[in-house]
N, C-alpha and C positions, 0 to 999 in steps of 0.2 A: 399811396394808396386811397387814402378815406378821402379824400380834394376828387382820385378819380373817378373812384365810387360813385358819391356826391351825383357829380354833373355829368355821368351814363343813367347813374336813373332821373338825372333831370329834364334831361333828354330824347331818352325815351317817356318820360310820361306827358312833357310837351309836345311833342310824338301825336302821340295819344288823340290829346285836345283841340289840337291844331284835326285834325281829323268831321272839327261839328261844323254847322249851315253857317252865313252868316249873321242869320237871323237868332241861332244860339251865344252866339260870342258878346259875354258883356264890356259895358263897356264906361267907363268912370261918364260920371251927367258936367256940362259944363254947371255952376256953385253948389259940387261935391265937396263938404267936408272930413278934413280927416285926420283925428289924431293915431298915435302912437304908438313902442317901448319892443326897441333891440336892443340885447343884450349879447355879448360874446363871456366866453368862460372859454377857460381853458386848466390844469394843471398835469403834470410833470414831468419826468425825475431823468436827467440822463446820467452818466455813469462814463466816465473816460482814463486813459492806465497804458499808462508809460515804462518802462524800465523804475525806476528813479524813484516820480510821483501817482497821484491817483488824485483822479476831482470828482467826487459827487456836487450837482448841483438839480434845487428844487424848484422848479416853479408853476408862483401858482399866479391868475388875474383874471380880470374879472372890467365889465363896463358895460353901463347901462346909460341908452340912447331915447332920450323921448321926444317924440317931434310931432310940426304943425299942418297944415298944408290947403291950401284952400283950388281947389282946378276952377280955372283960366276963360278957361277949354275949353272943351270932348277932350282927356289924356291928356291932359295938359296940366301943371299939377304944379302953383312952387307954396313953396314952404323955409323951416326954419326947423336943425336939425342939433339938442343942444347936447351934453352927455359931460360922466362920471364914466371916471376907468384908475383903478388902483393895479397895483406891479407890484410884486413883494419876487429875490430872490436867493434860494440863500447856498449860498459855497465851501463844501469842506474838500480841503486841498492839505492831504496825506503825502509827505512829500521828505522822507526819511532823514532826523528824525524825531523832525515839524509837524506839526499836526495846527492847521490856522485855518481860522471863517471868515466869513461873512460877510454879511448880509446888506442890501443896498432895494430899499424898495420905490419906487415913482409911480406920484397923482398929479393928475390932468385934466385940464374945462377941455369941452371945446365948444366953440358956435359955427357957423354952419349953416349958411343959405341955399334954398337948393331946386334946380328946376329938373322933372320928370316928364318923362314919355311912357304913353304905355303902351303900348303892343294885346291887343287881344288874338287869349291862343282858343279858348272853350269859351260854353256857359261861365267857367267856375278856373282858371288860368288865365293871369296876365302873368306877361316879359315887359319888364321897362327899364329905359333906362337913364340916372339920374346923373348931373354935373349937379356940383357943390365948385361954393367957397366959400375956403370959411378959415377960425382962430382957434390953434392948440395951445395953450401952454400949462408948464408937465414943471416939476419942481422933483428933485429924487433926492435919497439921500442915502452916504454911503460907511459901511462901521464892521471896519475889519479887526482882526488884533492883531495883528503887527504896521496898521496903520493908522495915523491920527480918522478922526473919522474927514467926512468931507461929502462938502453939496456940491449942490447948480440948479440950475432959473434953467431956460431953456422956450423960444414964444416961436410957433412956426404956424408962418404964416402962406397955403396953397388954394391950388385948384387941384377938382379932379374929378375923376369921370370913375362911376360905376353898378353896372348891372345887376340885377333885382329881378320877385317872378313875385306875386302875389297873388293865394289862394285861397280865392273863399268858400269860406267853411257852411255861413248863411252868407242871406239878405247883405248885409252889413259887419260882416269881417272875416278879418280876412287872414290868414299866415303868411309872413312876407321873410321872405328871407332874400341876401343882395351878398357875394363872395364876392372877392375881390374889389381891387383897383387901382384904377390907373394915375396917376399925382406926380405934380411938379407940385412943389417946394420950396419953401426960404426959412431958415431958421439957427439966432442966435440965439445960443447956450453963452450961458457966467458959470463959468469951473475955480471958486480960491480969487480971485479979484481979473482975474484971467479972460478975452471974450474970445470969438471962434464965431465963423458964421459961416455955413453949407448954403448948395441950391443944385439942383439937380434933382430930372424926371425918378418914382421908380414905377414899379410896376409887380403885388404882392396879391399874392395872394395863399396865407399864412392862416391861423386856423381866427388867426385879431385879426381880420379880415373878414370872418366872415359872421355875419351878423344875424341871426335867429329873432323873430319877433310878431306881436300883434298890433292888427291893425279896427280904427271901426268905421267905416264912413258913413257922413251924416249925409 
């Protein structure tokens, strides 16, 4: 529901901005540099229950993604995204007469060169589409009352497409948000000496792929 409201507000604002004349619309000039920082943050709790058991799950995640770009042509930018994310999940399983707890932690780093195309919507608002190819390395560890400590490492290579908006609050400073991702990826995971490989497309619109941040254009 929150995602539907977000997209509805975005569409309405973009429609109002698009009514500006072409002379009023902002462009990203060739030779412009850009420094930015995007982030996502999520805290959630979920509960599920059956006649025999109940599970209470707490989830916390935080990601920070700095980037730098250069406009090689009007409204075209090439750059590099990097990032670090951390996720922690706590599970409490109550299955009478037993009560079990588990905790998992995951850390990941990202490197992704990108190309971005801007579209003028008004004097303060631009829509952009961004193509990127990148690498994500992740490490996770799970501790449980009933099993031994488990660890896993994964390497992901991907190509992706993500849309977003840039809203300029001043001549050089913009609030930016990207929402969702269409991605093809190849993931190789190693868990307790065994390896698995997976490939495929995914379209992801959850909160982990809604990024909000600031950008400085100069």
